[in-house]
Every structure is written in structure tokens, then in C-alpha cells.
N, C-alpha and C positions, 0 to 999 in steps of 0.2 A: 504494500500500500504506500503510495507516494504522498498522499494527503497528510498534512500536519494534523495531529490530534491535540486539540486544546482542552486543558483540564483545569477546573477550578476546585481546589480542595476545601473541605469544610469539616470541622469537628462536630460530630453529633452527640458527644457525651459518651456515656458507658452503655453497654448492652443491658444493664439493669433497668435503665429508664427509656430504652428505645421504644417508639420514636419520640423525640423531643417535640415541644410545641411548635418550634420553628422549622419543622421538617418540610423541605420543598425539593429534595433531590430525587429524581426518578431514574434517569439513565446514566450509567457510568460504572466505575469500579469502586471497590471498597476494601478497606484494610481493617483487620482486627489487631489492635496494638496492646501488648502486655509489657509493662515495665519499660515503656518507650521503645519496644522492639516489635517488629511485625511478625505475627504468628499465623496470619491467614490472609490470602488475597482472593477476592471474588469479583464477579461482575453480574450486572442485571439490568434489564430494561424496566424493572419495577422493583426498586430498591426496598420499598416498604415491605412488600411480601417476602422478598428473599431474606432480608436480615431478620425479620420477625420469625421466619421459619427456623433460622439458626438458633434463635433464643429458645424456641419451643423444644428443639432437639437437645440443647444443652440441659434444660430442666428435666428432660426425660432420660438423661444419661447417654444420649446419642451423639454427643460432641466430645472431641478430645480436650482434656483439661490438663494443663501443665502446672506442675507444682515444684518448681526448682527450689533448692535450699538457698539460704541467704547469700552464700558465696558462689552460687552458680548463675549463669545466664540461661535463659530459656533456649537460646541457640545451642548451648552445651548439650542439652537434652535432645534437640532436634537433629543433631549431626551424628547420632549413634546409628550403627548398622541395624536394620530392622529386626534382625535375629535377636538383638539384645533388648528389645522393648519389653519382653516378658519380665526381664530382670528389673528394668526401671519401674515397671508396673508393680511388681512385688515389693519394691522399695518405696512405693507410694509417691513416686515422683511424676507420675502421669496416670490419668484415667483414659484408657483406650476403649472406645465403644465397640461392641461386638460386630457392628456393621462395617468396620474397616475391612477391606477386602484382602484376602490372601494372607492374613496375619494369624499365625497359629499361637493363640494364647487363650488362657482360661481364667476367668475371674474366680478367685477363691472367696469372694465376698460380694455383697450386693452394692449397688450404687449408693444407697443410703449409708451402708457401713463405711464405704470409702470416704464419703463426705464427713461422717462423724469422726473419722480418724485424721482427716486432713483439712479440707476447706469446704464449706458449704457452697452449693452452686450459686446461691444469691451473692455470697461474698466474692466468689470468683467473677461473676458477671460485673460486679462493681469495679474490678481491676482491668477489665477489657474495654478499651476506648475504641469507638468506631469513627474512622475517618472515611469520608466518601469523596471521590473524585468525579465531579459532575462533568459530563460530556453533553453538549447540546445535541439533541436528537435530530435526525433528518426525517424525511417521510418514508425512508426505506429501512425497515427493521433489519434486513440482511446486512446492509452496510453498517448500521449501528452495532450489530452483534460482532461483526468482524473487528471494528475499532476497539470494542470493549475487550474481546478475548485476546487480541494482539497485545494490548497494553497490559492486561492481566498477566499474560505469559512473560512479557518482558520484565515485569517487576519480580515475578516468581523466579525466573531463571537467574537474574542478576543477584538476588538474595541468596539463592541456592549456591551459586558459585562463591560468593563472598564468605558465607558462613558454613559451607560444606554441609548443607541441609540434606538429609537423606530421603530416599523413597521409603514408603512404608510397606512395600511388598517387593517381590522380585521382578516387577515390571517398572518401566520408567514413565508410566502415565500419571501416577499419583505421588506427590511428595507431601511433606507435612504442611506446606503452604497452600495446598489445594491441587485440583486436577490441572495438568498441563495441557491446554487445548491446542498448542502449536509447538512446532520444533524450533530449535535455535535458529535454523536457517530462515524460518518464516519471519522472525523479528529483526533480522539484520537490516539496518537502514531505516528502522522505525523512527519517525520524528515526532516527538511529543513536546509540547510547551505548557508551562504553568507559571503563573505570576506568584504563586505561593506554594509551599510544601508543608506536609504535616510536621508537627513537633515530635521529633524522634531523637533517640540517642545518636551520637555523632556518626558511628560506623553505618548505621541503618540509613541515616540521612544521606550519607555519601553515596550509597547505592542508588537512591532516587535521583540524585544530582547527575548520575551517569545517564539517566533516561530522559529527564526533563531539562530542556534548555531554556 
């Protein structure tokens, strides 16, 4: 795609209170940010429905919940080989939903028991900030979808490279930042502009600055 993608970033608060009263973003990409680090990248043509669906899944134990210790970065947990995630789970550093594909693990406890031992889902949602990157829609949803998924993939791949973030199965379709909709070749030459960027820790912000001019 030769067209420039213009993005306006907006902080929508935490997942606990989504959507905020000033919600007005429909089309674009979104980031879930934990401790000023990006833990998930998504896209949607209806942001309200998509992010609300995430919130419902989290509350039902169907979302991945990171629980790093005070001396760990969440990126430290995300760059483990997927075969080691059962160990991280048994150490209570992550809750991995059973819906995660191709991951051989078995919970020895319920989601409620995990929360009682570690962090309640409501407290976790308070820690996850939602940043949305608004892209003005066209009249062609196919074009809009391509813009969103290319930008989503560019953010995911650049973060994955910078922090050695692993795949959560033996395929390369899904990493912990979300499903990779495009290949590296597809995003080469992608041009994106933004007059503002999300508030992130320095190394994560550096990754976004590689994408947005």
C-alpha cells in the first residue's frame, strides 16, 4: 500500500471503565498497555464492540493475564519459549486461557482460585490502559481493513523483534501481541504518520517512532 496512513492516538483510560464518556473512536487500531508496555495490538472497524468483547472475555477467564514480579518486565515473560509457559503458569506469573491454540497445559486450579492467589480480574483491568489509534474511514471497508491490519502487523512485528516476543504455539500466526495478519514483506515500505504517540516507557516508544513519522 503506497497511501500514507494517518493516525490520531487517544487514551481511553483503563479496561475497567471502558468505554469512557468521551468515546468517539470507531475505526482504527488499539493497544493494551500494562506498566507502560504494550501487551496486545488489535484492530477494528467498530472499536466499541471489539474492546468490550475483550473485557467480557477477561472477566470470564478467557484472556491472558500477566503477573510479573516487581523486578520483572512483562516483556520478560512474553519472550519465553512457548514450551515453558506451563512453568510460568504454575509459578502464577501468567493466566493462560484454555482457548489458546496448540498450547499443551492444564490448569491445576480454577480461574477464581488463580485470582484469589494472585490478582483479581477487576484489579488487573485497572492496570491495563487502552490507547486507540483513530484512522479516518473511507467508504470502502476492504480498504479500511487493509490499512488497519497492515498497521497492526507493523506494530506487532517491530515489538516482537525489539523484545524477542515469542509465539504461543509452534506456528508463526499467533504471538502474544495478537494474530499476525500479514508477513514482514507485506509491511515493508508502510508509511504511517501521527502528530502524537501514546505515553509508553522509552524502549516501547522507540518502536512506535520507527513506524510513525
